[in-house]
LOVEX-183484 format. One record per atom (N, C-alpha, C, O, CB): x, y, z. Coordinates in steps of 0.05 Angstrom, whole numbers, plus 5000, padded with zeros to 4 digits. Glycine has a CB too. Example, Ala and Ser with C-alpha at 12.3 -4.5 7.8 and 13.67 -1.06 7.14 Angstrom:
2
526448865156 524649105156 526449345156 528549345169 522649115181 525749555142 527349795143 525850015157 526850235161 528249885114 
END
This chain:
480
143979998954 143580248967 146280348979 147580188992 141480228990 147080598974 149580708984 149380769013 147280779025 150380958968 151780799025 151880859054 150481129060 149181159080 154780869063 150781319043 149581589047 146581559048 145281689064 150381789025 145481399029 142581369029 141581229054 139581299066 141681209005 143181019062 142380879087 142481059111 140781049129 144080629091 144581229112 144881409134 142581609134 141581679155 147581559132 141881709111 139581899110 136981779119 135481909134 139282009081 136381529111 133981399119 133981349149 131981379163 133681129104 136381269160 136581229189 135981479204 134581479224 139381119196 136981709194 136481969207 133482039207 132482139227 138182199193 132181989184 129282049182 127781869202 125881959215 128281999153 128681609203 127381429222 127681519250 125781509266 128381139219 130081609257 130581709284 128881949291 127681969312 133581789287 128582139272 126882379276 123982299280 122582399298 127082569253 123082119263 120282019265 119781879292 117681929305 119581829242 121681719301 121381579326 121281779349 119781749368 123581369330 122981989347 123082189368 120482349369 119382409390 125382389364 119482409345 116882559344 114582389354 112882489368 116382639315 114682129348 112581939358 112681929388 110581919401 112881659346 115081909399 115381889429 114282149441 112982139462 118281849437 114882379430 113882639441 110882649439 109582749458 115182879426 109782559416 106882559413 105582369433 103482439444 106182479384 106782139438 105581949457 105582069485 103682039499 107181689456 107682199492 107882319519 105782539522 104582569544 110682419525 105482699502 103582929504 100682819506 099082929522 103783109479 100082619491 097382509492 096682389519 094482429529 097082289470 098482249531 098182129557 097782349578 096282309597 100481949564 099182559574 098882779594 096182909592 095082979613 101082989590 095082939569 092483059566 090282889577 088182989585 091983129536 090682629577 088682449587 088882409618 087482249630 088882179573 090782539628 090982529658 092982319666 093182269691 088382479670 094282179649 096281979657 098982119660 099982249642 096581749636 100082099682 102682229688 104982049678 104981809682 102982289718 106882169667 109282029658 111682179669 111982429665 109482009627 113382039682 115682169694 117482279672 118282139652 117281969711 118182529675 119882649655 122582509652 123682489631 120382939661 123582419675 126182279673 125982029658 127881959643 127282229701 123781879662 123481629647 123281679617 124381539601 120981479656 121781899611 121581969583 124282039571 124981959549 119582209579 125782199586 128382269576 130182029572 131582009551 129782459596 130081849591 131681599588 130881439564 132481329549 131481429613 128181439560 127181279537 128081399510 128981259492 124081269538 127881669509 128781799484 131781769479 132681719457 127982099485 133281799501 136181769499 136981489491 138781449474 137581839525 135681299502 136281019496 135580959467 137080829452 134680829514 133281069459 132481029431 134481159412 135281039391 129681139426 135381399419 137381539401 139981389401 141281359380 137881829411 140881299424 143381149426 143280899410 145180829395 144081079455 140980759412 140780509396 140880559366 142180419351 138080359403 139280769359 139280839330 142080929321 142880869299 137281049324 143481079338 146181169331 148180939327 149680919308 147281369352 147980749347 149780509345 149080359320 150880259305 149480329370 146480329315 145680179291 146680319266 147580189247 142680159289 146480589265 147480739242 150480699239 151380659216 146781029245 151980719261 154880689259 155680409250 157580369235 156180749286 154180209260 154779929252 154379899222 155979769208 152979729267 152180009212 151579999184 153780139168 154680039147 148880109177 154680379177 156680529163 159380389164 160880379144 156880809175 160080279187 162680139191 162779899172 164779849159 163080049220 160579739171 160579499155 160879579125 162379449110 158079339159 159479789118 159779879090 162579969083 163679899062 157780109084 163780129101 166480229097 168479999098 170379999082 167180439118 168079809116 169879579118 169879419092 171979339082 169079399142 167579369081 167379229056 168779379033 170179259017 164479169049 168379649033 169579809012 172679809014 174079788994 168480099013 173679839039 176579839043 177779569037 179979549027 177179929072 176279359044 177279089038 177479049007 179378928998 175378869050 175579158993 175579138964 177979298953 179379208935 172979238952 178479538964 180679698955 183379558961 185179548945 180679978969 183579448985 185979308993 186479068975 188779008968 185779209023 184378918968 184678688951 185678768924 187478638912 181978538948 184478988913 185379068886 188279168886 189779108867 183579298876 189079308907 191879398909 193779158912 195879158901 192279598932 192778968929 194378718932 194778578906 196978478900 193078538952 192678558889 192878428863 194878578845 196378458831 190078418849 194778848847 196678998831 199578948839 201378918823 196079298833 199978928866 202678878876 203578598868 205978558862 202778898907 201778398867 202478128861 203078088831 204977948823 200277938870 201378208815 201678168786 203478368772 204378328750 198978178773 203978598786 205578808774 204078968754 205279148741 207978688761 201478928750 199879078732 198379288747 196879228766 197878888717 198679538739 197379758752 194779828738 194679858713 199180008753 192479848754 189979908742 188380108759 189580238777 188279658739 185780138754 184180318769 182880178793 182179948791 181880438751 182780328815 181380218839 178380278837 177580508835 182480348866 176780078836 173880098832 172379998857 172879768865 172979948807 170580168869 168980088892 166080138885 165280368881 169780238918 164479938882 161679968874 159980058898 160179958920 160679698863 158180248892 156180338911 157280468935 155980458956 154480108919 159580588935 160680718958 162080968950 164380978942 162680528973 160481188951 161581448942 163081588964 164381788959 159281628933 162981478988 164481609010 167481589006 168981759017 163681479037 168481388991 171381358986 172381508962 174781478955 172081058984 170681658949 171581798926 173881988931 175682028915 169281958914 173782108955 175982298962 178682158964 180782278961 175382438988 178581888968 180981738969 181581608942 183881618933 180781518991 179581478930 180081328906 180681508882 182181428864 177681158900 179481738881 179881918858 182881998856 184081958835 178182168859 184082118877 186982178875 188681928873 190781928860 187782348899 187781708886 189281458884 189381358855 191481268845 188181248902 187081378842 186981288814 188581468796 189781378776 184081288804 188681728802 190381908787 193281828790 194881818771 189982198795 193981778815 196781688821 197381428806 199581398794 197181658851 195481238807 195980988794 196081018764 197680878750 193680788801 194481198753 194581258724 197381368716 198581278696 192381448716 198381558732 200981668726 203181458729 205081448713 201581908745 202781288750 204781078754 204780878731 206880798722 204080928780 202280818721 202180638698 203480748673 204980608659 199180568692 203081008669 204381138646 207381128649 208881078629 203381418642 208381188673 211281188677 212380908674 214580868663 211981298705 210880708684 211780428681 211880348652 213780218643 209880238696 209880428636 209980378608 212380498594 213680378577 207380478594 212980748602 215280878591 217880738598 219680698582 215381168600 218080668625 220480528634 220780258621 222980178614 220380498664 218580108617 218679858604 219579888575 221179728564 215979708605 218580088562 219480138534 222480208533 223880108516 217880368522 223280378552 226180438553 227780198559 229980158549 226680658573 226780028577 228179778585 228479598560 230679488556 226679638607 226279568545 226479398521 228579518501 230079368489 223779378507 228579778498 230479908481 233379858490 235179808475 229880208478 233679888517 236379848528 237279558525 239579498520 236379928558 235379368528 235979088525 236879028496 238778878491 233578918532 235379148477 236179118449 238879228443 240579108431 234079248430 239379478454 241979598450 244179438464 246479418453 241979888461 243579328487 245579158501 246178908486 248578838484 244479088529 244178778474 244678548458 246378608433 248178468425 242078408450 245678848420 247178928397 250078988405 251978908391 245879178384 250479138427 253179198437 254678948444 257078928438 253079388461 253278758456 254678498463 255478348438 257678238437 252778328481 253678338418 254378208393 256778338379 258578208369 251978198374 256678608379 258978758367 261578718382 263678698370 258279058366 261278698409 263678648426 264878368419 267278348416 262978658456 263178168418 264077898411 265277898383 267277758378 261777698413 263978048364 265078058337 267778188336 269578088323 263078208319 268078408351 270678548352 272778368365 275078358355 270378808368 272078228387 273978048400 274777828381 277177748380 272777938425 272877718366 273477508347 275477608326 277277458318 270877398333 275077848316 276877968296 279677998308 281677928296 275878238286 279778108333 282378158346 283777898351 286177878347 281978308372 282277698361 283577438367 284477288342 286277128344 281577258382 283377358319 284177218294 286577358281 287777248262 281877218275 287377588291 289677728279 292277598289 292577548312 289578038287 294077558270 296577438277 298477628291 300277548306 297977318252 298077888286 299678088300 298778118329 296478058336 299478368286 300578198347 299878248375 298178498377 298978708367 302378258392 295878478391 294078708395 293578748425 292978568439 291378658380 293878998433 293479078461 291579308462 291979508447 296279138475 289579298480 287679518484 287779608513 287379438531 284779438474 288179868518 288179968545 285980188548 285080298528 290880078553 285180248573 283280458578 284680718586 287180748584 281280378600 283080918594 284281178600 286081178625 287581358630 282081388605 285880958641 287580938665 289980758660 291280668678 285880828688 290580698634 292780518626 292380238638 294380108644 295380638635 289880158639 289379878648 288779708624 287579798604 286979878668 289579458625 289179268603 286279188602 285179078622 290979028605 284879218579 282079138576 281778918555 279678788556 280379378569 283678888537 283378678517 286178628504 287778808501 281378768495 286678378497 289078298484 288578028471 286877868480 291578288503 290077968449 289777708436 291977518444 293777588459 289677748405 291777268434 293777068441 296577138432 298477078446 292976798430 296777268409 299477348400 300777538419 303277518424 299177478372 299277718431 300377908451 301177758476 303277818488 298378128457 299477568484 300177408508 302777258505 304477258523 297877208514 303077138481 305576978476 307977158474 310177088484 305276818451 307677388461 309977568457 310877698482 313277708487 309177778436 308977798499 309677948522 309577788548 310277898569 307878188525 308777538546 308977358570 306977418592 307877458615 311677368580 304377438586 302377478607 299877318599 299677218577 301677778610 298077298618 295477158614 293277368617 293077508637 295076928634 291477378597 289477578596 287477558620 286777758632 287877568570 286677308626 284677268647 285577358674 283977418692 283776978648 288177368679 289277458705 290377738704 291277848724 291377268715 290177858681 291378128678 289378348671 290078578670 293478128656 286778278667 284778478661 284478678683 284578618707 282078338656 284178928675 283779158693 286179208711 285979328732 281379118710 288579108703 290979168717 292679368701 292579368676 292678908723 294179538715 295779738701 297979598685 299179398694 296979938721 298479698661 300279558643 303179548654 304679378647 300279698616 303979738671 306679728682 306979498702 309279428709 307379988695 304779378711 304879148728 304778888711 305278668722 302679148748 304178908685 303878678668 306278638649 307278418647 301278698652 307078868636 309178848616 311878918629 312179118643 308579048593 313878758624 316578808633 318078998614 320179108621 318178558636 316879038590 318079218571 317279508577 315079598569 317179148542 318979648591 318379928599 318080118575 316480308577 320480028617 319480068554 319280238530 316580228518 315480428509 321480168509 315379988516 312679958505 310580088523 308780218513 311979658502 310880068549 309080198568 309280508564 307180638563 309780128597 311680608561 312080898557 310780988530 309581208529 314980968557 310980828509 309780898484 306780918486 305581108475 310480688462 305480728500 302580738503 301780978519 299781118512 301580478517 303181038541 302381278557 302781538542 301181718544 304081278583 304981558527 305481798512 303381838491 302482068486 308281788499 302481628479 300381648459 297781758471 296481928460 299781378445 297081658495 294681748508 294982038517 293082198514 293981568532 297282108528 297682378539 297882588517 296982818520 300182388556 298982518494 299282708472 297282658449 297882698426 302182698461 294982568456 292882498436 291982738420 291182698397 290582368450 292082968431 291083208417 292883278393 291883378373 290883448435 295483218396 297283288374 297383068353 297983128330 300083338385 296682828361 296782598342 294982378351 295282278374 299682498338 293082298335 291282078341 292481808335 291581608346 288582108326 294481798318 295681548309 298581588302 299381788289 294081428285 300281398311 303081418304 304181138301 303180938313 304681578325 306381118285 307680858280 310580888287 311981068277 307280768250 311580708304 314380718312 315580438309 314080238308 314680818342 318180428307 319580168305 320680108333 321880278346 321880178284 320279858341 320979778369 322179498369 321179318354 318479798387 324279458384 325479188387 324779058413 324679188434 328579218384 324278798412 323678648436 325478398437 325678248417 320578558436 326778368460 328478128464 326877908477 325577948498 330978198481 326777678464 325377448474 327077198473 327877118451 322677408459 327677098496 329376858498 332076898485 333176718472 327976618486 333177138489 335777198477 335777268448 337877318436 337576978482 333377268435 333177328407 331677598403 329477628412 331577098392 333077778390 331878048386 330178048361 331077968340 334178258385 327778148364 325978178341 325078468339 324878618358 323477998345 324678548314 323878828308 320978838300 319978668285 325578948286 319479028312 316579068307 315979348299 317379538307 314978988332 313979378281 312779648278 310379658296 308579488295 311979698248 310379848314 308179878334 306380108324 307180338323 309279938362 303880038317 301880238309 300180298333 298780128343 300180138285 300280548342 298780638366 296580828358 297081028345 300680768387 294080758365 291780928358 290180988383 289780818400 290080778336 289081238384 287481318407 284581238402 283481258380 287681618411 283281138423 280381078423 278981308436 279481378459 279780808437 277081438422 275681668432 272781608439 271481438427 275681898412 271781748460 268981718468 267281908452 268282048434 268681768499 264681918459 262782088444 263482388447 262882548429 259982038453 264682458470 265382738474 268182808464 269283018470 265282808504 269282628447 271782668434 274182658453 276382748447 271882938419 273682558477 275882518496 277082238492 275682048485 274882548525 279682218498 281081958494 280281768517 280581828540 284081998494 279181538509 278381338529 280181098529 279780908545 275581248523 282281098513 284180868513 285980878489 285881058473 282680608514 287680668487 289680648466 289680358455 289480168471 292480728476 289780338429 290180068416 292980058404 293780238389 287980028394 294479848412 297179818402 297279558386 296579338396 299179818425 298279568361 298579328344 301479298338 302779478327 296879358318 302579058345 305479008341 305778808318 304978578319 306778898367 306978908296 307478738272 310378668270 312078838269 306478888246 310978408269 313678308268 314878358240 313878248220 313878008275 316878528238 318178588212 321078478212 322578558195 318178888207 321678298230 324378198231 325178068205 327278118194 324677998254 323377888196 323977748170 323977948147 325677918129 321777528166 322278138147 322178338125 324778498124 325878548103 319778528129 325878568148 328378718149 330678538139 332478628126 328978818177 330578278147 332678098138 332578068107 334678058094 332277818151 330178048096 329878028067 330878278054 332378268034 326977978059 330178508065 331078758053 334078788055 335378878036 329778998068 335278698077 338178708080 339478508060 341478568048 338978638108 338178268057 339278068038 339178178010 341078137995 337677808040 336978308003 336678427976 338878637971 340078647950 333978547972 339278807992 341279007989 344078887986 345678967969 341279198014 344678678002 347178548000 347478407973 349678407961 347578338023 345278287963 345278147938 345978347915 347678287898 342578017932 344678567915 345178767894 348078867896 349378907875 343179007897 348978917921 351679007924 353678797914 355678867901 352179077954 353178547922 355078337914 354978287884 357078247871 354378077928 352678287872 352478257843 353878477828 355378437809 349478247834 353478727838 354778947826 357878917827 359278977808 353979217839 358778827850 361678787854 362678567836 364778607822 362378727883 361278347835 362178117819 362078177789 363778087774 360477867825 360078337780 359878407752 362078607745 363078607722 357078517746 362678777764 364578997758 367378887753 368878987736 364679197781 368078677768 370878567765 371478467737 373378557725 371278347786 369878277726 370578177699 370178397678 371778417659 368877937691 368178567682 367778787662 370078977662 370979077641 365178937669 371179037686 373579207687 375879087673 377379227659 374279267717 376278827676 378478697662 378078697632 379978757617 378878407672 375678637623 375078637595 375578917583 376878947562 372178547590 374579117597 374879397588 377779477586 378679607567 373279587606 379379397606 382179477607 383679357584 385279487571 383479387634 383279097579 384878967557 383879057530 385579077511 384578657559 381379117527 380379227502 381679497496 382479557474 377379247502 381779667518 383079927514 385979907507 387080057491 382780097541 387379707519 390179667511 390479577482 392379657468 391479457530 388679407473 388679317445 388179557427 389579587407 386579097440 386279727434 385679967418 388080157417 388680267396 383180107429 389380187440 391680367442 394180257429 396180387427 392180447471 393980007420 396279887406 398479787424 400779767416 397480077387 397879737450 399979647468 400779357463 402879277472 398879677497 399079207449 399878937441 401178947414 399878947393 397378737441 403878947415 405278987390 405678727374 405778737349 407979117396 405978507388 406378257374 403878077376 402078127392 408878107385 403877877359 401477697358 401177537384 398877487392 401777507335 403277467397 403077307422 401777467444 400077367459 405877207431 402477727445 401277897466 398377937460 396677937478 402678177467 397777977435 394878007427 393377757435 391077767445 394578067397 394577527429 393177277435 392777247465 390677147474 394877037424 394777327481 394477307510 392177497519 390577417536 397077397524 392077737507 389877927514 387177807507 385177817522 390278197499 387077687483 384577567474 383677337493 381277307499 384777457445 385577177502 384876957520 383877067547 382076957558 387376777524 385177277556 384277397582 381477507578 379677467596 386177617590 380977637556 378277747551 376277527549 373977547559 378177927525 376977307535 375177077532 374676947559 372376877565 376376877513 376776917576 376376797602 374576967620 372776857634 379076757616 374977227620 373277407636 370477407626 368577437641 374477687636 370177387599 367477367588 366077117596 363677127603 367577387557 367476897596 366276647606 365576667636 363476567644 368276407602 367276787651 366776827680 364176997683 362476937700 369176967694 364077207667 361677377669 359177227661 357077257673 361977627652 359477057640 357176897631 356276697653 353876667657 357876747605 358276567666 357576377687 356176517710 354276407722 360076227697 357176747717 355976897739 353076967733 351276927750 357477157744 352577067709 349777147702 348076897701 345776907710 349777287674 349076677689 347476437688 346876327716 344576247721 349076217672 348776337734 348276247761 346176417775 344376307788 350876247777 346376677771 344476857783 341676807772 339676787787 345177157778 341476777746 338876717734 337776447743 335376427748 339076727703 339476247744 338475987752 337475987781 335375877787 340775777749 338976117799 338176137827 335476287829 333676207843 340276277844 335276507813 332876667814 330476507804 328276517815 333176917797 330876347782 328676187772 327775977792 325375937796 329576047745 329775847804 329075637824 327575767848 325575657857 331575497834 328575987858 327276117881 324476217875 322776207892 328976347892 324076307850 321476407843 319576187833 317176237829 321676617822 320575947829 318975717821 318275707792 316375577784 316475717837 319675857775 318975867747 320975697730 320675697705 318976157737 322775567743 324675407728 323275157716 321575037729 327075317746 324075087692 322874857679 324474607687 326874587681 322774897648 323174417699 324474177709 323473937692 320973887691 323974127739 325273787680 324573547665 325373307681 327773237681 325973547636 323573187695 324172957712 323972707695 321972657681 322272947737 325972537698 326072287684 327872097699 329572187715 326872317654 327671827694 329571637707 332371697697 332871697673 328771347701 334271737715 336971807708 338871637725 338471597749 337572107713 340971537712 343071397726 345071597737 346471737721 344571187707 345171627763 346971817776 349871757769 351471937766 346571827806 350571497766 353271417759 353971527731 356171617727 353571117760 352071507712 352671597685 353071897684 354871997670 350371527666 351472047700 351772337700 354572407712 355972577701 349572467717 355272287734 357872347747 360172267729 362272407728 358072207774 359872047714 361971967695 362472177674 364772227667 361271697682 360372297664 360572517645 362072757657 363772877644 357872607634 361472817682 362773037696 365772987698 367373167693 361573077724 366472737705 369372677708 370872687682 373172777681 369672387720 369572607660 370872627634 371472917627 373572977615 369072497613 369573097633 369973377627 372073507645 373573677636 367373527629 372073417671 373873547690 376673427690 378473547702 372673517718 377073197677 379673067678 381973247667 384073257680 379572817662 381673387645 383873557635 384573767655 386973827658 383073687608 382573887668 383174107687 384673987711 386474117722 380474227697 383973747720 385373617742 388273547734 390073567750 383873367751 388673467709 391273387700 393173627699 395573587704 391073267672 392173867693 393874107693 395074157720 397274267722 392174347683 393674087741 394674127769 395873877780 396473867804 392474227787 396273677763 397473417772 395873297796 397073197815 400373467780 393173307794 391473197815 390672917808 390072847785 388873377818 390572747828 389672477825 386572477827 385572537848 390972277846 385272397806 382272397806 381372107807 381271967787 381172547780 380572027831 379771747835 376671727834 375271897847 380871637862 375671537821 372771497819 371971227831 373271027827 371871517790 369771237846 368670997858 365671007852 364071117867 369170987890 364870877831 362170907821 360570657823 361570437817 362170997791 358070677832 356270447835 355270367807 355670517788 353770517853 354170127805 353070027779 351070227767 349670357782 351769757782 350970237741 349370437728 346370387729 344770557724 350170457699 345570137737 342770077736 341170207759 338770197759 342369777737 342570327779 341170477800 340370747788 342070897778 342970507826 337870807790 336871057778 335371237799 334271137818 335070997755 335471487793 333871687809 332071837790 332671857766 335771877825 329971957800 328272127783 329172417786 328872537807 325172097791 330272517764 331472787766 331672917739 331272787718 334272767779 332273177740 332873327716 335873287710 337573377726 332173627719 336573147688 339273067683 341173307681 343373297692 339372907657 340373517668 342073747664 342673887691 344973977696 340873947645 340673897708 341074027734 342973867752 344673977765 338374077748 342573607752 344273437769 347173447758 349073447774 343173137769 347473447732 350073477720 351373737729 353773747737 349873477688 349873957729 350974217737 351774217767 353774327774 348874447732 350074087784 350774067812 353373907817 355073997832 348473937828 353573677804 355973517807 358373657796 360573637808 355573247793 358073787773 360373927761 361374157779 363774197782 359574047734 359574297792 360374517811 361974397834 363974517842 357874667822 361174177845 362574057868 365373967859 367374007873 360973817880 365573827836 368173737826 369973967819 372373967825 367773547801 368874177806 370474407799 371574547824 373874627824 368774607782 369874577844 370774697869 373074537882 375074647891 368474727889 372774267882 374874097893 377574137878 379674157890 374073807892 377374157852 379874197836 381074477842 383474497844 379174177806 379374687844 380374957849 381774987876 383775117878 378075157846 380674857896 381674897923 383574677933 384174667957 379374927942 384374497915 386374287922 388974367909 389174407885 385374007912 391074387925 393674457914 394774247895 393874017895 395774507937 396774327880 397974137860 398973887874 400173897895 400274287845 398473657860 399373407871 397473287890 398073077902 402073437883 395173407895 393273307914 391573077902 392072987880 391473527924 389573007918 387872787910 384872847914 384172977933 388572527926 383272767894 380372807896 378972537891 379572397872 379373017874 377172467909 375672217907 372772277901 371472417917 375972037933 371772187878 368972227871 367571947873 368371757860 368672347842 365471937890 364271677895 361271697891 359971897899 364871587923 360071487879 357171457877 356471187890 357470977881 356171467847 354871197911 354170947925 351170947929 349771147926 355570927953 350070717936 347270677941 346770557968 347870347975 345970497919 345170697984 344370588010 341570468007 339570608009 344370818032 341570208003 339070067997 337170068021 334770068019 339569777989 338370078045 336670078069 335070338071 332670328078 338470048094 336270558064 334870818065 333670888038 332071068036 336771038073 334370738017 333270787991 334271047978 332671187965 330370787992 336871107981 337971357969 340571297955 342071107962 338371567991 341071457934 343671447920 345271687930 344171917931 343271457889 347771647936 349471857948 351771917929 353271737921 350471777976 352172177924 354572267908 356272437927 355272627938 353672427883 358772367930 360572517948 363072587933 364072437917 361172357973 364072827939 366572927928 368472997951 367873197965 366073167908 370572847954 372472897976 375172987965 376172877945 372872647994 376273197977 378873307967 380873317990 380073308014 378573577954 383373357983 385473388003 386473678004 388773728008 387873197997 384573857999 385274137996 385474288023 386074178044 383274277979 384974548021 385374728044 383374688066 384074758089 385275018034 381074578061 379074548081 377674808088 378375018078 380374438107 375574788105 373975028112 373975058142 373374868157 370974988101 374575298152 374575348181 371775298192 369775338178 375375638187 371675208217 369075128229 367175368230 364775328227 369575028258 368175608235 366475848237 365075908210 362976038210 368076088246 366275818188 365175878161 363175678152 361575728134 367375908141 363175438164 361475218154 358475288154 357175218134 361874978171 357375418174 354475478174 353675668151 351275688144 353575598200 355575818139 354876018119 355775938091 355476088072 356176278126 356775698088 358175628063 356275618039 357075648017 359475358066 353575568044 351675558022 350175818017 348275828001 349675328028 350876028031 349576288028 350576428002 352876377993 350076468052 348876587990 349576727965 352076907970 352177047989 347176897955 353976887951 356277057950 358177017974 360077167978 355477347948 357676807990 359376768013 361976618004 361776407991 357976618036 364176728011 366776598006 368476588031 368376778047 368276737982 369876378035 371576348058 373976528055 375576508036 372576048062 374376708074 376476908072 379276778069 380976878055 376477098096 379576558084 382276438084 382876308057 385276258051 382376218106 380876258041 381376118016 381076287991 381276187969 379575878013 380476547995 379976717972 382376737953 382076767929 379176997981 384776717964 387176747948 387776497932 389376507913 389576817966 386576267939 387076017925 385776007897 386875887878 386175787941 383476137894 382076117869 379976337867 378976437888 380675847865 379376417843 377276617838 374576477841 374276237836 377576747811 372576637848 369876527850 367776737855 368576967862 369676307871 365276677852 363076867857 361576807883 360076977892 361176867833 361976577894 360376507918 357576427912 355876427930 360376737936 356976347886 354276267879 354075967872 351975857872 353376427855 356375837868 356375557859 355075377879 353375217872 359175467854 355875397904 354775217925 351775287931 350175117937 356375237951 351175547928 348275627932 346575497910 344375397916 347975937930 347575497886 346075367864 345875067868 343674947864 347475427837 347974937878 347874647883 345774587904 344174407902 350674547893 345674747925 343774707947 340874737936 339174577943 344174917969 340374937919 337774967908 336974737890 334674637891 337575237892 338874647873 338274427855 337674167871 335674027865 340674377836 339274107891 338973857906 336473867924 334873687924 341373807923 336274087940 334174087960 331574207951 329374097956 335174247984 331674437937 329174567929 327774427906 325374397906 329674857922 329374347886 328274227862 327773927865 325673827857 330074277838 329673787877 329573487878 328973377905 328973127909 332173377868 328373547925 327773457952 329873267963 329273077978 324973307952 332373317956 334573157966 335773287991 334573458004 336673107945 338273207996 339673318020 342573358013 343873178002 339373118044 343573598020 346373668015 347773718041 346673838059 346473927997 350173618044 351673638069 354673688063 355573638041 351273388086 356073778084 358973818081 360273758107 359273818129 359574118072 362573628105 364373588128 367173688120 368073638098 364473288137 368473828139 370973938131 372673998156 371574038178 370574198115 375273988153 377174058174 379274228161 380474158141 378373808188 379874458174 381774648162 384474518158 385674408177 381974898180 385474528134 388074418127 387974118120 390074008112 389974458150 385673988123 385473708118 383573638095 383173408088 384473558143 382373838083 380573788060 377673788068 376973818091 381273518048 375973758048 372973768052 371673548036 372773438017 371874048043 369273468046 367573268032 364773378029 363373428049 367572998047 363973418004 361173507998 359673267988 360573117971 361173737977 357173227999 355572997991 352673087986 351673258000 355672778012 351372967966 348472997964 347272727958 348472557946 347773207941 344872697966 343372437963 340572487952 339272687958 343172287990 339772307935 337172317922 335772047925 337071837926 337372397891 333072047926 331671787929 332071617904 331971707881 328671847933 332471357909 332871167887 330171057878 328371007894 334670927896 329871037852 327370927841 327270627847 329270477842 327070977810 325070527857 324770247864 323970087839 323569847840 322770197887 
END
């Protein structure tokens, strides 16, 4: 039974009781029994008061139970986070409260559902963005070039280990700091800022930049690119520094090589052309003059042939396409052949050619023709740069403790200045002080170095003192 029904029944009961009391008083008066009006009034009032209190108690208890039920349901919603409808059975008096409350809760539930859906979407997007961020960082960290990323405030937001090593900073202590507080290279800082400030005119630019590190200057190509946001505004700059020091050295070496080859080829060709023109013009009137011209042309042709052969041999070795025939070879036998061929040349200059050769049974694994060419170049150089009446000692020895065979060529010639020693094996390098002593291309020692070290994994060395002569030595592993 609802509170309204109970209230209505109570009101009817009250009316009936009042009517009964009035009827009772009237009947008693007609029978001659007197009843004090005041007593009757008190009785009626007491009865009404009692019934009113009873009615209020019944209403209060009903409302208390309904409110307790509403409070419990709202408490459950607060505890579980699930929003539902507030339901109160048999109590229509709370409809004015529960109906708008349920509407509010319904709207709240719909908004919560929307927010939860948006939250799940944001969580998915966040995980995707996090995965992409880690992927991007992994790519950047794997790049050997130095990579720097800054934001719109010129603060460092990302860099790889190559950048840390090159510019001398630590990423974990430099994040979100302005780059002018991190990099000591003011030119690089200026490049990054100019790229960000002038982004409208150019989104990407490449410049060449030099960085001094530990007294060693290196050259880099710096590629600067703007990072744009969704509104096409610049949100940062990515700078990639690629070391081109070695590439520039190679390019310079190639240029020098071409220049030197052109010069070395031009000299014998010019001589050949000049003497041929004189022969054609009839300037050689007698047979002896013609013979002299022919010998000069032949000598220059041989020189040109040796130059081309040396260039080709060096090129083949450097490119790894040279054919190497490795076999057990007696280094003593090879050097003996060299001495036999070089003896007439030494005799013409009245040079003492002394040989100190180890027993022939010591062998090395080598290409016989290449080792012969290396030894011949060293002996020929000693003969060319030793003045008449000098002495050359050619020695082959075996260091059993180290397991190597050593071939050395010592002369009493002009020697090599100390400043020239580090460059003596470079292509086309010739000692200025000795250029007048003999002709040469500056390729012989380069070829020897390639044959000994690149092809046979040996070791080539030189000791020299200006005016006291030089000693060139190479060693190869002995076969056990």
